[in-house]
Jmol script that loads the backbone (N, CA, C; Angstrom):
load data "model"
ATOM      1  N   MET A   1      28.410  23.352  -3.551  1.00  0.00           N
ATOM      2  CA  MET A   1      27.959  22.735  -1.781  1.00  0.00           C
ATOM      3  C   MET A   1      27.078  22.221  -2.419  1.00  0.00           C
ATOM      4  N   PRO A   2      26.067  21.434  -1.485  1.00  0.00           N
ATOM      5  CA  PRO A   2      25.442  20.621  -1.435  1.00  0.00           C
ATOM      6  C   PRO A   2      24.118  21.227  -0.670  1.00  0.00           C
ATOM      7  N   GLU A   3      22.929  21.320  -0.942  1.00  0.00           N
ATOM      8  CA  GLU A   3      21.773  21.929  -0.180  1.00  0.00           C
ATOM      9  C   GLU A   3      21.437  21.097   0.830  1.00  0.00           C
ATOM     10  N   ARG A   4      21.733  21.611   1.770  1.00  0.00           N
ATOM     11  CA  ARG A   4      21.344  21.409   3.165  1.00  0.00           C
ATOM     12  C   ARG A   4      20.363  21.391   3.586  1.00  0.00           C
ATOM     13  N   LYS A   5      19.590  20.298   4.125  1.00  0.00           N
ATOM     14  CA  LYS A   5      17.969  20.784   4.517  1.00  0.00           C
ATOM     15  C   LYS A   5      18.010  20.478   5.903  1.00  0.00           C
ATOM     16  N   ILE A   6      17.582  21.380   6.053  1.00  0.00           N
ATOM     17  CA  ILE A   6      17.541  22.286   7.881  1.00  0.00           C
ATOM     18  C   ILE A   6      16.286  21.913   8.012  1.00  0.00           C
ATOM     19  N   ASN A   7      14.806  21.999   7.559  1.00  0.00           N
ATOM     20  CA  ASN A   7      13.905  22.002   8.331  1.00  0.00           C
ATOM     21  C   ASN A   7      13.468  21.033   7.276  1.00  0.00           C
ATOM     22  N   ARG A   8      12.173  20.462   8.433  1.00  0.00           N
ATOM     23  CA  ARG A   8      11.112  19.216   8.098  1.00  0.00           C
ATOM     24  C   ARG A   8       9.836  19.780   7.416  1.00  0.00           C
ATOM     25  N   LEU A   9       9.393  20.489   7.312  1.00  0.00           N
ATOM     26  CA  LEU A   9       8.219  21.312   6.904  1.00  0.00           C
ATOM     27  C   LEU A   9       7.595  20.552   5.872  1.00  0.00           C
ATOM     28  N   LYS A  10       7.875  20.478   4.903  1.00  0.00           N
ATOM     29  CA  LYS A  10       7.811  19.604   3.537  1.00  0.00           C
ATOM     30  C   LYS A  10       6.709  17.997   4.318  1.00  0.00           C
ATOM     31  N   VAL A  11       8.328  17.452   5.011  1.00  0.00           N
ATOM     32  CA  VAL A  11       7.658  15.961   5.541  1.00  0.00           C
ATOM     33  C   VAL A  11       6.314  16.176   6.570  1.00  0.00           C
ATOM     34  N   VAL A  12       6.155  17.212   7.502  1.00  0.00           N
ATOM     35  CA  VAL A  12       5.460  17.403   8.519  1.00  0.00           C
ATOM     36  C   VAL A  12       3.983  17.278   8.321  1.00  0.00           C
ATOM     37  N   LEU A  13       4.065  18.427   7.460  1.00  0.00           N
ATOM     38  CA  LEU A  13       3.065  19.373   6.376  1.00  0.00           C
ATOM     39  C   LEU A  13       1.931  17.748   5.667  1.00  0.00           C
ATOM     40  N   ALA A  14       3.045  16.744   4.777  1.00  0.00           N
ATOM     41  CA  ALA A  14       2.671  15.923   4.715  1.00  0.00           C
ATOM     42  C   ALA A  14       1.845  14.417   5.427  1.00  0.00           C
ATOM     43  N   GLU A  15       2.701  14.344   6.742  1.00  0.00           N
ATOM     44  CA  GLU A  15       2.215  13.757   7.887  1.00  0.00           C
ATOM     45  C   GLU A  15       0.726  14.439   8.123  1.00  0.00           C
ATOM     46  N   LYS A  16       0.699  15.886   8.729  1.00  0.00           N
ATOM     47  CA  LYS A  16      -0.532  16.253   8.940  1.00  0.00           C
ATOM     48  C   LYS A  16      -1.683  16.311   7.604  1.00  0.00           C
ATOM     49  N   ASP A  17      -1.417  15.837   6.541  1.00  0.00           N
ATOM     50  CA  ASP A  17      -2.331  15.899   5.232  1.00  0.00           C
ATOM     51  C   ASP A  17      -2.352  17.783   5.059  1.00  0.00           C
ATOM     52  N   LYS A  18      -1.674  18.241   5.097  1.00  0.00           N
ATOM     53  CA  LYS A  18      -1.780  19.929   4.880  1.00  0.00           C
ATOM     54  C   LYS A  18      -0.920  20.014   3.965  1.00  0.00           C
ATOM     55  N   THR A  19      -1.607  21.729   3.307  1.00  0.00           N
ATOM     56  CA  THR A  19      -0.671  21.773   1.894  1.00  0.00           C
ATOM     57  C   THR A  19       0.108  23.333   2.282  1.00  0.00           C
ATOM     58  N   ASN A  20       0.703  23.850   1.475  1.00  0.00           N
ATOM     59  CA  ASN A  20       1.279  25.251   1.695  1.00  0.00           C
ATOM     60  C   ASN A  20       0.496  26.081   1.450  1.00  0.00           C
ATOM     61  N   ARG A  21      -0.394  26.095   0.930  1.00  0.00           N
ATOM     62  CA  ARG A  21      -1.449  27.355   0.984  1.00  0.00           C
ATOM     63  C   ARG A  21      -2.066  26.987   2.381  1.00  0.00           C
ATOM     64  N   TRP A  22      -2.487  26.083   2.724  1.00  0.00           N
ATOM     65  CA  TRP A  22      -3.234  25.827   4.039  1.00  0.00           C
ATOM     66  C   TRP A  22      -2.154  26.640   5.072  1.00  0.00           C
ATOM     67  N   LEU A  23      -0.843  26.481   5.545  1.00  0.00           N
ATOM     68  CA  LEU A  23      -0.293  26.869   6.291  1.00  0.00           C
ATOM     69  C   LEU A  23      -0.067  28.436   5.811  1.00  0.00           C
ATOM     70  N   ALA A  24       0.178  29.084   5.270  1.00  0.00           N
ATOM     71  CA  ALA A  24      -0.093  30.600   4.527  1.00  0.00           C
ATOM     72  C   ALA A  24      -0.656  31.260   4.945  1.00  0.00           C
ATOM     73  N   GLU A  25      -1.911  30.792   4.762  1.00  0.00           N
ATOM     74  CA  GLU A  25      -3.406  31.551   5.328  1.00  0.00           C
ATOM     75  C   GLU A  25      -3.318  31.242   6.483  1.00  0.00           C
ATOM     76  N   GLN A  26      -3.206  30.064   7.451  1.00  0.00           N
ATOM     77  CA  GLN A  26      -2.780  30.332   8.990  1.00  0.00           C
ATOM     78  C   GLN A  26      -2.028  31.033   9.296  1.00  0.00           C
ATOM     79  N   ILE A  27      -0.342  31.171   8.845  1.00  0.00           N
ATOM     80  CA  ILE A  27       0.520  31.838   9.438  1.00  0.00           C
ATOM     81  C   ILE A  27       0.229  33.524   9.207  1.00  0.00           C
ATOM     82  N   GLY A  28      -0.297  33.904   8.145  1.00  0.00           N
ATOM     83  CA  GLY A  28      -0.172  35.010   7.059  1.00  0.00           C
ATOM     84  C   GLY A  28       1.017  35.573   6.297  1.00  0.00           C
ATOM     85  N   TYR A  29       1.530  34.483   5.753  1.00  0.00           N
ATOM     86  CA  TYR A  29       2.707  34.794   4.867  1.00  0.00           C
ATOM     87  C   TYR A  29       2.347  33.825   3.360  1.00  0.00           C
ATOM     88  N   THR A  30       2.812  34.744   2.469  1.00  0.00           N
ATOM     89  CA  THR A  30       2.273  33.804   0.841  1.00  0.00           C
ATOM     90  C   THR A  30       2.910  32.548   0.668  1.00  0.00           C
ATOM     91  N   GLU A  31       1.839  32.010  -0.142  1.00  0.00           N
ATOM     92  CA  GLU A  31       2.365  30.752  -0.729  1.00  0.00           C
ATOM     93  C   GLU A  31       3.416  30.685  -1.099  1.00  0.00           C
ATOM     94  N   GLY A  32       4.129  31.430  -1.748  1.00  0.00           N
ATOM     95  CA  GLY A  32       5.891  31.822  -2.379  1.00  0.00           C
ATOM     96  C   GLY A  32       6.876  31.160  -1.401  1.00  0.00           C
ATOM     97  N   MET A  33       6.568  32.180  -0.114  1.00  0.00           N
ATOM     98  CA  MET A  33       7.518  32.022   0.845  1.00  0.00           C
ATOM     99  C   MET A  33       7.133  30.549   1.863  1.00  0.00           C
ATOM    100  N   VAL A  34       6.066  30.710   1.822  1.00  0.00           N
ATOM    101  CA  VAL A  34       5.917  28.929   2.509  1.00  0.00           C
ATOM    102  C   VAL A  34       6.433  27.714   1.373  1.00  0.00           C
ATOM    103  N   SER A  35       6.228  27.979   0.166  1.00  0.00           N
ATOM    104  CA  SER A  35       7.301  27.102  -0.643  1.00  0.00           C
ATOM    105  C   SER A  35       8.714  27.278  -0.671  1.00  0.00           C
ATOM    106  N   ARG A  36       9.029  27.982  -0.147  1.00  0.00           N
ATOM    107  CA  ARG A  36      10.685  28.486  -0.096  1.00  0.00           C
ATOM    108  C   ARG A  36      11.221  27.664   1.112  1.00  0.00           C
ATOM    109  N   TRP A  37      10.453  27.897   2.134  1.00  0.00           N
ATOM    110  CA  TRP A  37      10.225  27.324   3.359  1.00  0.00           C
ATOM    111  C   TRP A  37      10.572  25.877   3.159  1.00  0.00           C
ATOM    112  N   VAL A  38       8.995  24.973   2.248  1.00  0.00           N
ATOM    113  CA  VAL A  38       9.189  23.912   2.476  1.00  0.00           C
ATOM    114  C   VAL A  38      10.520  23.303   1.700  1.00  0.00           C
ATOM    115  N   SER A  39      10.815  23.918   0.146  1.00  0.00           N
ATOM    116  CA  SER A  39      12.371  23.114  -0.135  1.00  0.00           C
ATOM    117  C   SER A  39      13.509  23.888  -0.071  1.00  0.00           C
ATOM    118  N   ASN A  40      13.422  24.167   1.413  1.00  0.00           N
ATOM    119  CA  ASN A  40      14.806  24.860   2.324  1.00  0.00           C
ATOM    120  C   ASN A  40      15.516  25.448   1.470  1.00  0.00           C
ATOM    121  N   THR A  41      14.823  26.451   0.365  1.00  0.00           N
ATOM    122  CA  THR A  41      15.798  27.469   0.109  1.00  0.00           C
ATOM    123  C   THR A  41      15.783  28.402   0.489  1.00  0.00           C
ATOM    124  N   LYS A  42      14.778  28.926   1.921  1.00  0.00           N
ATOM    125  CA  LYS A  42      15.086  29.809   2.789  1.00  0.00           C
ATOM    126  C   LYS A  42      14.272  29.171   4.165  1.00  0.00           C
ATOM    127  N   GLN A  43      14.918  29.650   5.252  1.00  0.00           N
ATOM    128  CA  GLN A  43      13.918  29.735   6.507  1.00  0.00           C
ATOM    129  C   GLN A  43      13.288  30.215   6.884  1.00  0.00           C
ATOM    130  N   PRO A  44      12.248  29.941   7.888  1.00  0.00           N
ATOM    131  CA  PRO A  44      11.370  30.698   8.369  1.00  0.00           C
ATOM    132  C   PRO A  44      12.129  31.243  10.008  1.00  0.00           C
ATOM    133  N   PRO A  45      11.807  32.387  10.607  1.00  0.00           N
ATOM    134  CA  PRO A  45      11.960  32.703  11.809  1.00  0.00           C
ATOM    135  C   PRO A  45      11.707  32.011  12.642  1.00  0.00           C
ATOM    136  N   LEU A  46      12.516  31.591  13.647  1.00  0.00           N
ATOM    137  CA  LEU A  46      12.718  30.696  14.772  1.00  0.00           C
ATOM    138  C   LEU A  46      10.926  31.117  15.014  1.00  0.00           C
ATOM    139  N   ASP A  47      10.432  32.232  15.457  1.00  0.00           N
ATOM    140  CA  ASP A  47       9.166  32.452  16.160  1.00  0.00           C
ATOM    141  C   ASP A  47       8.058  31.986  15.065  1.00  0.00           C
ATOM    142  N   VAL A  48       8.394  32.332  14.071  1.00  0.00           N
ATOM    143  CA  VAL A  48       7.573  31.897  12.693  1.00  0.00           C
ATOM    144  C   VAL A  48       7.547  29.635  13.262  1.00  0.00           C
ATOM    145  N   LEU A  49       8.417  29.322  13.257  1.00  0.00           N
ATOM    146  CA  LEU A  49       8.999  27.644  13.520  1.00  0.00           C
ATOM    147  C   LEU A  49       7.902  27.935  15.049  1.00  0.00           C
ATOM    148  N   TYR A  50       8.107  28.564  15.659  1.00  0.00           N
ATOM    149  CA  TYR A  50       7.364  28.370  16.927  1.00  0.00           C
ATOM    150  C   TYR A  50       5.805  28.228  16.454  1.00  0.00           C
ATOM    151  N   ASN A  51       5.071  28.942  16.018  1.00  0.00           N
ATOM    152  CA  ASN A  51       3.766  29.184  15.717  1.00  0.00           C
ATOM    153  C   ASN A  51       3.436  28.120  14.582  1.00  0.00           C
ATOM    154  N   ILE A  52       3.857  27.300  13.765  1.00  0.00           N
ATOM    155  CA  ILE A  52       3.641  26.551  13.050  1.00  0.00           C
ATOM    156  C   ILE A  52       3.512  25.027  13.715  1.00  0.00           C
ATOM    157  N   SER A  53       4.388  25.032  14.739  1.00  0.00           N
ATOM    158  CA  SER A  53       4.642  23.829  15.703  1.00  0.00           C
ATOM    159  C   SER A  53       3.284  23.925  16.224  1.00  0.00           C
ATOM    160  N   LEU A  54       2.882  24.944  16.701  1.00  0.00           N
ATOM    161  CA  LEU A  54       1.564  25.175  17.561  1.00  0.00           C
ATOM    162  C   LEU A  54       0.640  24.518  16.503  1.00  0.00           C
ATOM    163  N   LEU A  55       0.394  25.315  15.458  1.00  0.00           N
ATOM    164  CA  LEU A  55      -0.554  24.941  14.385  1.00  0.00           C
ATOM    165  C   LEU A  55      -0.465  23.293  13.907  1.00  0.00           C
ATOM    166  N   LEU A  56       0.418  22.899  13.786  1.00  0.00           N
ATOM    167  CA  LEU A  56       0.730  21.533  13.246  1.00  0.00           C
ATOM    168  C   LEU A  56       0.441  20.575  14.639  1.00  0.00           C
ATOM    169  N   LYS A  57       0.711  21.179  15.629  1.00  0.00           N
ATOM    170  CA  LYS A  57       0.380  20.272  17.080  1.00  0.00           C
ATOM    171  C   LYS A  57       1.418  19.372  17.237  1.00  0.00           C
ATOM    172  N   VAL A  58       2.797  19.579  17.041  1.00  0.00           N
ATOM    173  CA  VAL A  58       4.358  18.866  16.751  1.00  0.00           C
ATOM    174  C   VAL A  58       4.883  19.482  17.728  1.00  0.00           C
ATOM    175  N   ASP A  59       6.100  18.836  18.184  1.00  0.00           N
ATOM    176  CA  ASP A  59       7.181  19.549  18.826  1.00  0.00           C
ATOM    177  C   ASP A  59       7.743  20.097  18.148  1.00  0.00           C
ATOM    178  N   ILE A  60       8.430  21.502  18.027  1.00  0.00           N
ATOM    179  CA  ILE A  60       9.481  22.154  17.635  1.00  0.00           C
ATOM    180  C   ILE A  60      10.186  21.392  16.930  1.00  0.00           C
ATOM    181  N   ARG A  61      11.067  20.453  17.845  1.00  0.00           N
ATOM    182  CA  ARG A  61      11.999  19.952  17.430  1.00  0.00           C
ATOM    183  C   ARG A  61      11.985  18.856  16.286  1.00  0.00           C
ATOM    184  N   ASP A  62      10.346  18.499  16.322  1.00  0.00           N
ATOM    185  CA  ASP A  62      10.156  17.857  14.696  1.00  0.00           C
ATOM    186  C   ASP A  62      10.309  18.520  13.275  1.00  0.00           C
ATOM    187  N   LEU A  63      10.092  19.848  13.654  1.00  0.00           N
ATOM    188  CA  LEU A  63      10.154  20.570  12.394  1.00  0.00           C
ATOM    189  C   LEU A  63      11.804  20.752  11.745  1.00  0.00           C
ATOM    190  N   ILE A  64      12.553  20.480  12.619  1.00  0.00           N
ATOM    191  CA  ILE A  64      14.110  20.713  12.346  1.00  0.00           C
ATOM    192  C   ILE A  64      14.945  19.510  12.200  1.00  0.00           C
ATOM    193  N   GLU A  65      15.674  19.687  10.812  1.00  0.00           N
ATOM    194  CA  GLU A  65      16.923  18.298  11.035  1.00  0.00           C
ATOM    195  C   GLU A  65      17.491  18.335  12.183  1.00  0.00           C
ATOM    196  N   SER A  66      17.905  17.184  12.665  1.00  0.00           N
ATOM    197  CA  SER A  66      18.787  16.766  13.532  1.00  0.00           C
ATOM    198  C   SER A  66      20.231  17.490  13.196  1.00  0.00           C
ATOM    199  N   ASN A  67      21.085  17.320  13.930  1.00  0.00           N
ATOM    200  CA  ASN A  67      22.603  17.458  13.406  1.00  0.00           C
ATOM    201  C   ASN A  67      23.376  16.681  14.424  1.00  0.00           C
ATOM    202  N   ALA A  68      22.906  15.640  14.965  1.00  0.00           N
ATOM    203  CA  ALA A  68      23.128  14.708  16.474  1.00  0.00           C
ATOM    204  C   ALA A  68      24.130  14.006  15.614  1.00  0.00           C
ATOM    205  N   HIS A  69      24.305  13.615  14.074  1.00  0.00           N
ATOM    206  CA  HIS A  69      25.702  12.898  13.056  1.00  0.00           C
ATOM    207  C   HIS A  69      26.584  13.363  13.215  1.00  0.00           C
ATOM    208  N   ALA A  70      26.271  14.896  13.291  1.00  0.00           N
ATOM    209  CA  ALA A  70      27.858  15.385  12.789  1.00  0.00           C
ATOM    210  C   ALA A  70      28.646  15.712  14.322  1.00  0.00           C
ATOM    211  N   PHE A  71      28.261  15.147  15.575  1.00  0.00           N
ATOM    212  CA  PHE A  71      29.026  15.127  16.468  1.00  0.00           C
ATOM    213  C   PHE A  71      29.624  13.195  16.901  1.00  0.00           C
ATOM    214  N   LYS A  72      29.294  12.443  16.230  1.00  0.00           N
ATOM    215  CA  LYS A  72      29.810  11.237  16.115  1.00  0.00           C
ATOM    216  C   LYS A  72      31.113  10.858  15.793  1.00  0.00           C
ATOM    217  N   LYS A  73      31.709  10.052  16.378  1.00  0.00           N
ATOM    218  CA  LYS A  73      32.946  10.000  15.612  1.00  0.00           C
ATOM    219  C   LYS A  73      32.928   8.565  15.180  1.00  0.00           C
TER     220      LYS A  73
END
end "model"
wireframe off; spacefill off
backbone 0.3
color backbone group
């Protein structure tokens, strides 16, 4: 089964010129855990994703891949 991209953390961090290390320091998680989120091998809890959206000053929906295509016929 192909790996599903659920979050857009990698893209948004790049757009904001921020690193995994910076994010880890800001939210109190290890850089390794943030790396797993960025690579979509793990997903952050919803409350953490919300806090990340506040830090990066983006709508939380900007951090999640849309699934709208799944409902089109």
